[in-house]
C-alpha positions in Angstrom: 4.8 0.9 -20.7 7.9 0.6 -18.4 9.4 3.6 -16.9 12.7 3.0 -18.3 11.2 3.5 -21.7 10.9 7.3 -21.3 13.5 9.9 -20.4 11.5 11.4 -17.9 10.1 7.9 -16.3 6.7 9.0 -17.1 3.6 7.4 -18.8 0.2 9.0 -19.8 -2.8 7.8 -18.2 -5.6 9.8 -19.9 -5.3 13.5 -18.6 -2.9 12.2 -15.7 0.5 11.3 -15.6 2.0 8.4 -13.6 5.5 9.5 -12.0 7.7 7.6 -9.9 10.1 9.9 -7.7 12.4 9.2 -4.8 11.7 10.9 -1.5 12.7 13.4 0.0 12.7 15.7 -3.2 14.2 18.5 -1.2 17.6 18.0 0.7 19.6 14.8 0.9 18.0 11.6 -0.4 19.6 8.4 0.9 21.4 6.6 -1.7 22.2 3.6 0.4 20.1 1.2 -1.6 16.9 -0.3 -0.8 17.1 -0.5 2.9 16.1 3.2 3.2 14.5 3.8 -0.1 11.1 5.7 -0.3 9.4 5.9 -3.6 6.3 8.2 -4.4 4.4 6.8 -7.5 2.0 9.8 -8.2 -1.5 9.6 -10.0 -1.8 5.6 -9.9 -5.5 5.9 -9.3 -7.9 8.6 -10.8 -9.9 11.0 -8.5 -13.4 9.3 -9.4 -12.1 5.9 -8.7 -10.6 7.1 -5.4 -13.9 8.5 -4.6 -15.9 5.3 -5.3 -13.3 3.6 -3.1 -13.6 6.0 -0.2 -17.3 5.9 -0.2 -17.4 2.0 -0.2 -14.7 1.9 2.5 -16.7 4.6 4.6 -20.0 2.6 4.2 -18.3 -0.8 5.6 -16.4 1.2 8.2 -19.6 2.6 9.4 -21.3 -0.5 9.4 -18.6 -2.2 11.4 -18.5 0.6 14.0 -22.2 0.3 14.7 -22.0 -3.5 15.1 -18.9 -2.9 17.6 -21.0 -0.5 19.8 -23.9 -3.0 19.6 -21.7 -5.8 20.7 -20.0 -3.6 23.4 -23.3 -2.5 24.8 -24.4 -6.3 24.9 -21.0 -7.3 26.5 -21.3 -4.6 29.3 -24.8 -5.5 30.2 -23.8 -9.3 30.4 -20.9 -8.2 32.8 -23.5 -6.1 34.8 -25.7 -8.9 35.2 -23.0 -11.3 35.9 -20.6 -9.3 38.3 -22.7 -6.4 39.2 -20.0 -3.8 37.8 -18.3 -2.4 34.6 -14.7 -1.9 33.6 -13.1 0.6 31.2 -11.3 -0.8 28.3 -8.4 1.7 29.3 -6.4 1.3 25.8 -6.7 3.2 22.7 -8.3 1.3 19.9 -6.3 -0.1 17.1 -6.8 0.9 13.5 -9.8 -0.6 12.2 -9.0 -2.3 8.6 -11.4 -2.9 5.8 -10.5 -5.8 3.6 -10.4 -4.6 -0.3 -11.9 -7.9 -1.0 -15.1 -6.9 0.9 -15.5 -3.8 -1.6 -17.5 -3.7 -4.8 -16.0 -5.4 -7.8 -15.1 -2.3 -9.7 -13.4 -0.7 -6.7 -11.4 -3.9 -6.4 -10.1 -3.9 -10.0 -9.5 -0.1 -10.1 -7.4 -0.7 -6.9 -5.7 -3.6 -8.4 -4.6 -2.0 -11.5 -3.2 1.1 -9.3 -1.0 -1.1 -7.3 0.2 -3.0 -10.1 1.2 0.3 -11.6 3.1 1.2 -8.5 4.8 -2.2 -8.1 5.9 -1.9 -11.8 7.2 1.2 -11.4 9.3 0.9 -8.3 10.6 -2.5 -9.7 11.9 -0.4 -12.6 14.0 1.8 -10.3 15.3 -1.6 -8.4 17.8 -3.3 -11.1 17.4 -7.1 -10.8 14.3 -6.6 -8.4 10.5 -7.5 -9.0 7.8 -6.6 -6.4 5.1 -9.1 -6.3 2.0 -9.2 -4.0 -1.3 -11.1 -3.4 -4.3 -9.0 -4.1 -6.6 -10.7 -1.7 -4.3 -9.6 1.2 -4.9 -6.0 0.3 -6.7 -4.1 3.0 -7.7 -0.2 3.8 -6.2 1.3 6.8 -8.8 3.9 8.5 -7.4 6.7 10.6 -10.3 8.5 11.9 -10.2 11.9 13.9 -12.6 10.6 16.4 -10.9 7.2 17.1 -7.3 6.2 15.9 -5.8 9.3 14.6 -2.2 7.9 13.7 0.2 5.2 14.6 3.5 5.4 16.6 6.7 4.6 15.3 7.3 1.0 14.0 8.6 -1.3 11.1 6.4 -3.6 9.3 8.6 -6.5 10.0 8.1 -8.4 6.7 11.6 -9.6 5.9 12.7 -8.8 2.4 9.4 -7.1 1.5 8.0 -4.0 0.5 5.0 -1.9 1.9 2.6 -0.3 -0.7 0.3 2.8 0.7 -2.1 4.1 -1.7 -4.0 7.2 -0.6 -7.7 7.3 -1.7 -8.9 10.3 0.2 -8.0 13.8 -0.5 -6.0 16.0 2.0 -7.9 19.2 2.9 -11.1 17.9 1.7 -11.3 14.5 3.4 -9.1 15.0 6.4 -6.8 17.6 7.8 -3.3 16.6 9.0 -1.5 13.1 8.7 1.3 11.8 6.4 3.8 9.1 7.0 7.0 10.2 8.6 10.2 8.2 8.0 13.4 7.8 9.9 16.1 6.6 7.6 18.9 6.4 10.2 21.0 8.1 12.7 23.0 10.3 10.1 20.1 11.5 8.2 17.1 13.5 9.3 13.4 12.3 9.2 11.2 13.4 6.5 7.4 13.3 5.9 5.6 11.7 2.9 2.3 13.7 2.4 1.1 12.0 -1.0 -1.8 13.5 -3.1 -5.0 11.7 -3.7 -4.4 8.4 -5.9 -0.7 8.4 -5.4 1.1 5.5 -3.6 4.2 5.3 -1.1 6.5 2.3 -1.5 9.1 1.4 1.0 10.9 -1.4 2.7 8.7 -3.1 5.1 11.5 -4.6 7.7 14.4 -1.9 7.5 12.8 1.4 7.6 11.1 2.8 10.7 8.0 5.2 10.1 4.9 6.3 11.7 1.4 7.6 10.9 1.3 11.2 11.7 -2.0 11.9 13.4 -4.8 13.6 11.7 -6.8 16.6 13.0 -10.1 16.2 11.1 -12.0 13.6 8.9 -10.7 10.4 7.7 -7.5 9.4 6.0 -7.7 5.9 4.0 -4.7 4.2 2.8 -5.0 1.0 0.7 -2.2 -1.2 2.1 -0.7 -4.3 0.8 2.7 -6.1 1.6 4.9 -7.1 -1.3 7.5 -9.6 -1.7 10.8 -8.6 -3.2 12.0 -11.1 -5.7 15.5 -11.1 -7.6 15.5 -11.6 -11.1 18.0 -13.1 -13.2 20.1 -10.7 -15.4 20.3 -11.6 -19.2 23.4 -13.3 -20.4 25.8 -11.3 -21.7 27.0 -14.3 -24.0 23.5 -14.5 -25.6 23.7 -13.4 -29.0 20.0 -12.7 -29.0 20.3 -10.3 -26.0 19.0 -7.2 -27.7 16.0 -9.2 -29.0 15.4 -10.6 -25.6 15.3 -7.2 -24.0 12.8 -6.0 -26.6 10.6 -9.0 -26.0 10.3 -8.8 -22.2 7.7 -6.1 -22.1 5.5 -8.2 -24.6 6.0 -11.1 -22.1 4.7 -9.0 -19.1 1.7 -7.9 -21.2 0.9 -11.4 -21.9 1.1 -12.5 -18.3 -1.2 -9.6 -17.3 -3.6 -10.9 -19.9 -3.6 -14.2 -18.2 -4.3 -12.4 -14.8 -7.3 -10.2 -15.8 -9.8 -10.1 -13.0 -12.8 -12.4 -13.4 -16.1 -12.0 -11.7 -14.5 -12.2 -8.3 -10.8 -12.0 -7.4 -9.4 -15.4 -6.5 -7.8 -15.9 -3.3 -4.4 -16.7 -4.5 -4.3 -14.2 -7.2 -0.9 -12.4 -8.0 0.2 -9.5 -9.7 2.5 -8.9 -12.6 1.8 -12.6 -13.8 4.4 -14.3 -11.8 4.1 -17.0 -9.3 5.1 -16.0 -5.4 6.9 -18.1 -2.9 3.9 -19.6 -0.9 5.8 -19.8 2.2 6.9 -16.0 2.0 3.3 -15.1 1.4 2.0 -17.0 4.0 4.1 -14.8 6.4 1.7 -12.1 7.9 3.0 -8.4 8.7 4.1 -8.3 12.2 4.6 -4.6 13.1 7.3 -3.9 15.7 6.7 -0.8 17.7 10.0 1.0 19.1 
């Protein structure tokens, strides 16, 4: 169901309700178009699915951390043996990411469905625009109170794209602090987005500065994927069957979705919403620009 089919922009998912809202809710929300738009799509992923993903990511993260410690110790011993001294790394560790493709199949499929819901809902809010992304590029950002607690102000750097951030850990239970602070422009105040478990924040990748606020305790896990913003062709007003075409478009979307149901493993070039993406655009990796 598309958000435009209901007056409140909501759709039921069992006991939960998916709702797309524009941030900030209080005070002035920028209406200058997509360049400063921030949307929160609530309840994309159910709590039990979030917990499964959280446990799988934590297991992968801890395994990688143990391997990193081992390799670091081996490197230090080799350095001592070769040159007789050690050196401090002297820099903060970058965020350690866990690829969604490395998680159990069930987690991959649940996350895929949640991201597809978020992309669809925000696309409904942007006339003539469809957000498309490649699932194999999705990854989980790990903010850890004992390592990388946050991320300084930056833009994600993907031209004509969008960033989707899906929270899979619960505030106050799994972590304390955190959030994403946005800086719309000189004439507008910054504001913080602090979604609840299973909700997704969507915003432009290249034009909107933001930062990851530091956490004080625990781990904050965010599934991240970069989408391409595609312009869609409006219906021809001279078409006598225009009304019928409008009614049939959701059916086309459902048929496309059926063609893209997950198999035993997600293919590297799997796309969401059943539409082909520009290979050249998708080949561009996100290059964060730190201000």
